[in-house]
matplotlib code that plots the C-alpha trace (Angstrom):
import matplotlib.pyplot as plt

x = [20.3, 22.1, 24.3, 27.3, 27.4, 30.1, 29.0, 30.5, 29.1, 30.1, 30.3, 31.6, 33.6, 35.6, 39.2, 42.3, 45.1, 48.6, 49.4, 46.3, 47.0, 50.6, 49.0, 46.7, 49.3, 51.8, 48.9, 48.5, 52.3, 53.6, 55.9, 59.1, 58.2, 57.3, 60.2, 62.3, 60.0, 61.0, 64.8, 64.7, 63.2, 65.4, 68.4, 67.3, 65.8, 67.9, 65.2, 64.9, 67.0, 67.3, 65.6, 68.3, 68.7, 71.3, 74.1, 75.4, 72.8, 72.4, 70.5, 67.5, 68.0, 67.3, 64.5, 62.9, 63.4, 61.6, 58.9, 58.5, 58.4, 55.6, 52.0, 50.3, 46.9, 45.3, 43.4, 47.0, 47.8, 47.5, 44.8, 44.6, 44.0, 46.8, 49.6, 48.5, 49.4, 53.0, 54.0, 55.4, 58.7, 59.4, 58.9, 60.7, 64.1, 65.9, 69.2, 72.0, 73.5, 76.6, 75.6, 73.9, 77.2, 79.4, 76.9, 76.8, 80.6, 80.9, 78.6, 80.9, 83.8, 82.0, 80.7, 84.6, 86.1, 83.5, 84.0, 87.5, 87.5, 85.1, 87.3, 90.4, 88.8, 87.6, 90.5, 88.9, 86.6, 82.8, 82.5, 85.3, 83.0, 80.1, 78.7, 79.6, 77.1, 78.0, 77.7, 76.7, 79.6, 82.0, 80.7, 81.1, 84.5, 85.4, 84.6, 86.4, 89.6, 89.8, 89.2, 92.4, 91.8, 94.3, 94.4, 92.4, 89.6, 89.2, 89.2, 86.4, 84.5, 84.9, 83.2, 80.1, 79.9, 80.3, 77.5, 75.1, 71.8, 70.4, 68.5, 71.3, 70.3, 72.7, 70.8, 73.3, 74.0, 77.3, 78.3, 77.9, 80.2, 83.3, 83.6, 83.1, 86.0, 88.6, 90.8, 93.4, 93.0, 89.0, 87.2, 85.2, 81.9, 83.0, 84.9, 82.4, 79.9, 82.6, 83.1, 78.9, 78.8, 81.6, 79.8, 76.4, 78.2, 78.3, 76.5, 73.6, 72.0, 70.3, 72.7, 73.9, 70.6, 69.3, 65.8, 63.5, 63.2, 67.1, 67.2, 64.7, 66.3, 69.7, 68.1, 66.4, 69.6, 68.5, 65.6, 66.5, 63.9, 65.0, 61.6, 60.2, 63.9, 63.0, 59.2, 60.3, 62.6, 60.1, 57.5, 59.8, 61.3, 58.2, 54.9, 56.1, 52.6, 51.0, 52.8, 52.2, 48.5, 48.8, 46.8, 47.4, 44.9, 46.4, 50.1, 48.6, 47.3, 50.3, 52.7, 50.4, 50.9, 48.1, 47.4, 48.7, 52.2, 51.8, 51.0, 53.9, 56.2, 54.6, 55.5, 59.1, 59.1, 57.7, 60.6, 62.9, 64.5, 63.5, 65.6, 69.1, 70.7, 67.8, 69.9, 73.1, 73.0, 70.5, 67.0, 65.1, 62.6, 60.4, 59.9, 57.3, 57.6, 54.4, 53.1, 51.1, 51.0, 48.4, 48.8, 46.2, 47.1, 45.0, 42.6, 42.2, 43.0, 45.5, 46.8, 50.5, 52.5, 55.9, 58.3, 60.5, 58.7, 58.3, 60.8, 62.6, 62.3, 61.8, 62.1, 65.5, 64.6, 67.6, 68.0, 64.1, 64.4, 67.7, 65.7, 62.7, 64.9, 66.7, 63.6, 63.3, 61.7, 65.2, 64.5, 61.5, 63.5, 64.0, 60.3, 59.4, 61.7, 60.3, 56.9, 57.7, 59.5, 56.5, 54.5, 56.9, 56.5, 52.6, 51.9, 54.4, 52.3, 49.2, 49.8, 50.5, 47.7, 45.3, 47.0, 46.6, 43.1, 41.6, 44.0, 42.3, 38.9, 39.5, 40.5, 37.6, 35.3, 37.4, 38.0, 36.6, 39.0, 42.1, 40.5, 39.1, 40.9, 39.3, 36.1, 34.9, 35.6, 32.6, 31.4, 33.1, 32.7, 34.9, 31.9, 31.7, 35.2, 35.1, 32.1, 33.9, 37.3, 35.6, 37.4, 35.9, 35.8, 38.5, 40.7, 40.3, 40.8, 44.0, 45.2, 44.5, 46.3, 50.0, 49.7, 50.3, 49.1, 50.9, 48.8, 49.3, 47.8, 50.2, 50.9, 47.8, 47.5, 44.8, 42.4, 42.0, 39.8, 37.1, 34.9, 31.3, 28.6, 26.6, 23.4, 22.6, 19.5, 18.4, 19.1, 22.3, 25.3, 28.2, 31.8, 33.7, 36.7, 34.7, 33.5, 36.9, 38.0, 35.1, 35.9, 39.5, 38.7, 36.3, 39.3, 41.7, 39.3, 38.7, 39.4, 42.7, 41.3, 37.7, 38.3, 35.2, 34.1, 32.9, 29.7, 29.7, 31.1, 28.5, 25.5, 27.8, 27.3, 23.8, 23.2, 24.9, 22.7, 25.2, 24.0, 26.9, 26.9, 29.5, 31.2, 31.7, 33.2, 35.6, 36.7, 37.4, 39.1, 41.4, 41.9, 43.3, 45.8, 44.1, 44.0, 40.8, 39.4, 40.7, 44.4, 43.7, 42.9, 45.5, 44.7, 45.5]
y = [20.5, 23.8, 24.3, 26.8, 29.7, 31.8, 35.5, 39.3, 42.3, 46.4, 47.9, 51.2, 52.0, 54.8, 54.3, 56.2, 56.5, 56.1, 60.1, 61.2, 58.0, 59.5, 63.2, 61.8, 59.7, 63.1, 65.3, 63.9, 63.3, 65.9, 68.6, 66.9, 63.5, 65.5, 67.4, 64.1, 62.4, 64.9, 65.3, 61.4, 61.7, 65.0, 62.7, 59.8, 61.6, 63.8, 65.5, 67.7, 70.1, 72.2, 75.7, 77.7, 81.7, 83.3, 84.4, 86.3, 88.8, 89.4, 92.5, 90.2, 87.7, 89.8, 91.4, 88.1, 87.2, 90.5, 89.5, 86.0, 87.6, 90.2, 88.7, 88.4, 88.5, 85.1, 85.9, 85.9, 82.4, 79.8, 77.7, 73.8, 73.8, 76.5, 74.6, 71.3, 72.5, 72.1, 74.2, 71.9, 71.1, 72.5, 76.2, 75.7, 76.0, 79.6, 78.5, 76.2, 73.3, 75.0, 78.2, 76.3, 74.7, 77.5, 79.2, 76.2, 76.4, 80.3, 79.6, 76.4, 79.0, 81.8, 79.7, 78.5, 81.7, 83.4, 80.6, 80.9, 84.4, 84.5, 81.6, 84.1, 87.0, 85.5, 83.6, 80.5, 77.7, 78.5, 75.2, 75.5, 78.3, 76.3, 75.9, 72.2, 70.8, 70.1, 66.1, 64.8, 62.7, 65.4, 67.5, 65.0, 63.9, 67.7, 67.7, 64.1, 65.7, 68.5, 65.9, 64.9, 60.8, 58.2, 56.9, 53.7, 55.6, 57.8, 55.1, 53.6, 56.6, 57.1, 53.7, 54.9, 57.8, 56.0, 53.7, 56.7, 57.0, 59.8, 60.5, 60.5, 57.3, 54.3, 51.3, 48.7, 47.0, 47.4, 43.8, 44.2, 46.8, 44.7, 43.1, 46.7, 48.2, 45.6, 46.5, 44.4, 43.7, 44.0, 46.5, 45.6, 46.0, 48.5, 50.4, 50.4, 52.1, 54.5, 55.7, 55.9, 58.4, 60.6, 60.5, 61.0, 64.2, 65.8, 68.5, 68.5, 66.9, 63.2, 62.1, 58.6, 57.6, 54.3, 55.0, 58.0, 57.7, 58.0, 60.7, 62.7, 62.0, 62.8, 66.4, 67.2, 69.2, 71.8, 72.5, 75.4, 75.4, 72.4, 71.6, 71.4, 69.1, 66.8, 66.5, 66.1, 63.6, 61.5, 61.8, 60.4, 57.7, 56.1, 57.9, 58.0, 56.6, 59.0, 61.4, 60.5, 60.3, 64.1, 62.5, 65.5, 64.5, 61.4, 62.6, 65.2, 62.1, 60.2, 63.3, 64.7, 68.3, 70.3, 70.3, 73.6, 72.5, 69.2, 71.2, 73.8, 70.8, 69.4, 72.5, 72.1, 68.6, 69.5, 72.0, 68.8, 67.4, 63.6, 63.5, 65.5, 64.3, 66.0, 69.4, 68.0, 67.6, 67.8, 68.3, 66.1, 69.3, 68.3, 71.4, 72.1, 74.2, 75.6, 75.2, 78.3, 81.6, 83.6, 87.7, 90.5, 92.7, 95.9, 94.9, 91.4, 88.0, 86.6, 83.0, 82.5, 79.9, 79.5, 79.8, 77.3, 74.3, 74.5, 72.6, 74.5, 72.1, 72.7, 70.6, 70.8, 72.1, 71.6, 67.8, 67.4, 69.4, 67.2, 64.1, 65.5, 65.9, 62.6, 60.0, 56.9, 53.5, 52.5, 55.6, 54.0, 54.4, 58.4, 59.2, 57.3, 59.8, 62.8, 61.8, 61.3, 64.8, 66.6, 65.1, 66.1, 69.5, 69.8, 67.7, 70.2, 73.2, 71.5, 70.4, 73.8, 75.5, 73.1, 74.0, 77.5, 77.0, 75.4, 77.1, 80.7, 79.3, 78.3, 81.4, 82.9, 80.7, 81.2, 85.0, 85.6, 82.7, 84.8, 87.8, 86.8, 83.6, 79.9, 80.9, 82.5, 79.4, 78.3, 75.0, 74.1, 70.7, 69.0, 69.6, 73.4, 74.1, 71.3, 73.0, 76.7, 75.2, 72.9, 69.6, 66.5, 66.1, 63.3, 65.8, 68.6, 65.7, 64.9, 68.4, 69.1, 66.2, 66.7, 70.7, 73.2, 77.0, 79.8, 82.6, 85.2, 82.8, 80.2, 76.9, 74.8, 71.8, 72.7, 70.0, 72.1, 74.4, 71.7, 70.8, 69.6, 71.6, 71.7, 73.0, 75.6, 75.9, 79.0, 77.1, 78.5, 76.6, 76.4, 74.7, 71.9, 74.0, 77.1, 74.6, 73.5, 77.1, 77.5, 74.7, 75.8, 79.6, 78.3, 76.1, 78.8, 80.9, 78.6, 78.8, 76.6, 75.5, 74.6, 73.4, 72.9, 69.3, 67.9, 68.1, 71.6, 72.6, 70.8, 72.9, 76.0, 75.6, 74.8, 77.9, 79.6, 77.8, 75.0, 71.7, 69.3, 65.9, 65.6, 62.7, 64.8, 67.7, 65.1, 64.1, 67.5, 68.6, 65.0, 66.5, 69.7, 67.8, 69.1, 66.7, 65.6, 68.2, 66.3, 66.6, 70.2, 71.3, 73.2, 73.5, 77.3]
z = [-57.3, -57.7, -60.6, -60.5, -62.8, -63.6, -64.7, -65.1, -63.7, -64.4, -60.5, -59.8, -56.6, -55.2, -54.3, -53.5, -56.2, -54.7, -55.1, -53.1, -50.5, -49.7, -49.4, -46.9, -45.2, -45.3, -44.0, -40.7, -39.8, -37.5, -38.8, -37.4, -39.6, -42.1, -42.6, -41.9, -44.9, -47.1, -46.4, -46.8, -50.0, -51.3, -50.5, -52.9, -55.5, -58.0, -59.5, -56.0, -54.4, -51.3, -51.9, -50.1, -50.1, -52.3, -50.2, -53.1, -52.3, -48.5, -48.7, -50.5, -48.1, -45.1, -47.0, -47.0, -43.4, -42.8, -45.3, -43.5, -39.9, -41.1, -40.9, -44.2, -45.3, -45.4, -48.5, -50.6, -49.4, -52.1, -52.7, -52.9, -56.7, -57.1, -55.6, -56.8, -60.5, -61.0, -64.5, -67.6, -67.3, -71.0, -69.4, -66.3, -67.2, -67.2, -66.6, -68.4, -66.5, -66.9, -65.3, -62.8, -61.6, -61.7, -59.2, -57.0, -57.3, -56.4, -53.5, -52.0, -52.3, -50.8, -47.9, -47.7, -47.4, -45.4, -42.6, -42.9, -42.2, -39.4, -37.5, -38.0, -37.2, -33.7, -33.0, -31.9, -33.3, -32.4, -31.3, -28.8, -27.1, -26.9, -22.9, -21.9, -19.3, -15.9, -15.2, -11.7, -11.8, -12.7, -10.0, -7.4, -8.4, -8.1, -4.7, -3.8, -5.6, -2.5, 0.7, 1.9, 1.1, 0.4, -3.2, -1.7, -0.5, -3.3, -5.6, -3.4, -3.5, -7.4, -7.7, -6.0, -7.8, -11.0, -10.3, -9.5, -12.1, -13.8, -10.5, -8.2, -6.6, -5.9, -7.3, -6.6, -3.2, -1.6, -2.1, -5.6, -5.7, -4.7, -8.0, -9.7, -7.8, -9.0, -6.3, -4.7, -1.9, -2.2, -0.2, 2.6, 3.6, 6.5, 3.6, 1.4, 4.1, 5.0, 1.1, 0.5, 3.4, 2.1, -1.3, 0.9, 2.3, -1.0, -2.6, -3.7, -0.2, -0.9, -3.6, -3.7, -1.4, -2.1, -1.7, -1.8, 2.2, 2.8, -0.1, 2.1, 5.5, 4.1, 2.8, 6.6, 8.0, 5.3, 7.5, 9.4, 12.6, 14.7, 15.9, 12.5, 11.7, 14.2, 13.4, 9.5, 10.5, 12.1, 9.6, 6.8, 9.0, 10.2, 8.6, 5.0, 3.9, 5.7, 4.5, 0.3, 1.1, 3.0, 5.9, 8.1, 10.5, 11.0, 11.3, 14.0, 16.3, 16.0, 16.7, 19.1, 17.5, 16.0, 12.4, 11.3, 12.7, 10.8, 7.7, 8.1, 8.6, 5.3, 3.6, 4.6, 3.3, 0.1, -0.6, -0.7, -3.6, -4.4, -7.5, -6.9, -9.8, -12.0, -11.2, -13.8, -17.1, -19.4, -18.4, -21.1, -22.0, -24.8, -26.8, -29.3, -32.8, -33.7, -37.1, -37.0, -35.2, -34.7, -34.1, -34.1, -37.6, -37.9, -35.5, -37.1, -35.6, -38.4, -38.8, -40.5, -41.0, -39.2, -41.9, -39.9, -40.2, -43.8, -45.7, -48.6, -51.5, -55.0, -58.6, -60.3, -63.5, -65.3, -64.5, -65.2, -69.1, -69.6, -68.8, -71.1, -74.1, -73.7, -72.2, -73.7, -72.3, -70.4, -67.8, -66.5, -63.0, -63.7, -64.6, -61.4, -59.6, -61.6, -60.7, -57.1, -57.0, -58.7, -55.7, -53.6, -54.1, -54.9, -51.3, -49.5, -50.7, -50.5, -46.7, -45.7, -47.6, -46.0, -42.6, -42.9, -44.1, -41.2, -39.1, -40.0, -39.9, -36.4, -35.2, -37.1, -34.6, -31.5, -31.8, -28.3, -26.6, -28.0, -26.6, -23.1, -22.4, -22.1, -20.3, -23.9, -25.8, -28.0, -29.1, -32.5, -34.7, -37.3, -39.6, -39.3, -39.8, -43.2, -44.5, -44.4, -45.7, -48.2, -47.1, -45.7, -41.9, -42.2, -43.7, -40.8, -38.2, -39.7, -40.4, -36.2, -35.4, -34.1, -35.5, -32.6, -32.8, -31.1, -29.5, -27.0, -24.4, -25.3, -27.7, -28.0, -29.7, -32.8, -31.4, -28.2, -29.7, -30.7, -27.9, -27.9, -27.3, -23.4, -23.2, -20.5, -18.4, -20.5, -23.7, -24.8, -25.4, -23.6, -24.6, -22.4, -22.0, -20.9, -18.2, -17.3, -17.3, -14.7, -12.5, -12.6, -11.3, -8.8, -7.1, -7.5, -5.7, -2.8, 0.8, 1.8, 4.7, 3.3, -0.4, -2.7, -3.3, -6.3, -5.4, -4.4, -7.8, -9.4, -7.4, -7.7, -11.7, -11.5, -10.1, -12.8, -15.2, -16.0, -15.4, -15.1, -13.0, -10.5, -12.1, -14.9, -12.9, -11.5, -15.0, -15.8, -12.4, -13.4, -16.8, -15.1, -13.0, -9.8, -6.7, -4.8, -2.2, 0.9, -0.5, -1.2, 2.6, 4.5, 7.9, 9.2]

ax = plt.figure().add_subplot(projection="3d")
ax.plot(x, y, z, "-o")
ax.set_aspect("equal")
plt.show()
């Protein structure tokens, strides 16, 4: 019979400290999320302060801005070991608390005086000069106000305008609008149909439609050619599915027209706007702020940090020195805040030093891409960059996550520059990005009436010494958002 025993053994196990765990978490955040994290810490930590430029010396401020715009050599960038070190608090205090408060008061007064002077000189508030976006409902109501309508007809039309969504469509049925109108007597369905027709006659064409088909039909009169207009009306009204599938041959058979005529009509239909409401109001465009800017300086490609993404935060040396002089066991919470403040300053510097080092290493490997475009992209793995920078592969993966680089060829995510190596027939290596560039060039130079199939593209690549399967070509074509060859064919 076995007996239970209790024993002790020594074992070494590697773990991450709370400081390192936080640094890893902050490293993989995007610039926007990281800035928000730093500002939240800044609001609740008394030992941190925003590092704002000195407005009393505008000449120095302009000089600093010029220096930030001017590319700097990567060799001068601080290393990770240098930025982690935070000088002792006893040697950092250079001003007294009273001088710091007086300086802040003078800065606040200068801000107030200068802003009042600017408002007095201009004669109007800057906010009053801000352009206001014109909404779809405002645009339609202005057109209704110039029509000779009775008060009741205008009220019913305004109900329809107010029920349109951002696309410009009426998603409610007419009976549902009876209760929304709130008129006495209640509007009849005939009055609602007449009001709907009035709104649909306004600009932009296609507004207040209840479906995509109705929206396109409302815009058919825009086509100038009467023959094309009639064919377009028939296609949208009866053969919408064939239109969506771009079945030119099927439409030609049903319309008793040549494929070239159908193709010309389809080209006119493609110019119609299926979402007329998007012309008004905000366009909801998502902009990307690059973390790194690449420029050619004295013949060498150099990566520099974008100054606008670096949070301007520093340790408040006055408060830190006062806490050190009066520190006791009852101030454990303030001690935790001071440690967090030091970690935050160190993490900000370490994060951007690592991003800059990794970006410069990528630039050094992908110089041909910057010179000649995607076709010159080299195969690149995380291990190569990690060995060059002196960090782990996982660190490089976190650095390249949600980080963007601005180059003369456009803005790219850092992950874009990494791709596995594919062996060519001659024994060389080619990156997947370069192959996608070749496929894109082949499709762009193909004949419109005889587009290349995926199999034919694979055969042409093989003749160039690049062995790629047909399904791989299909995958790369889909990544490039290019349709299949059947839908790319145009009839002469």
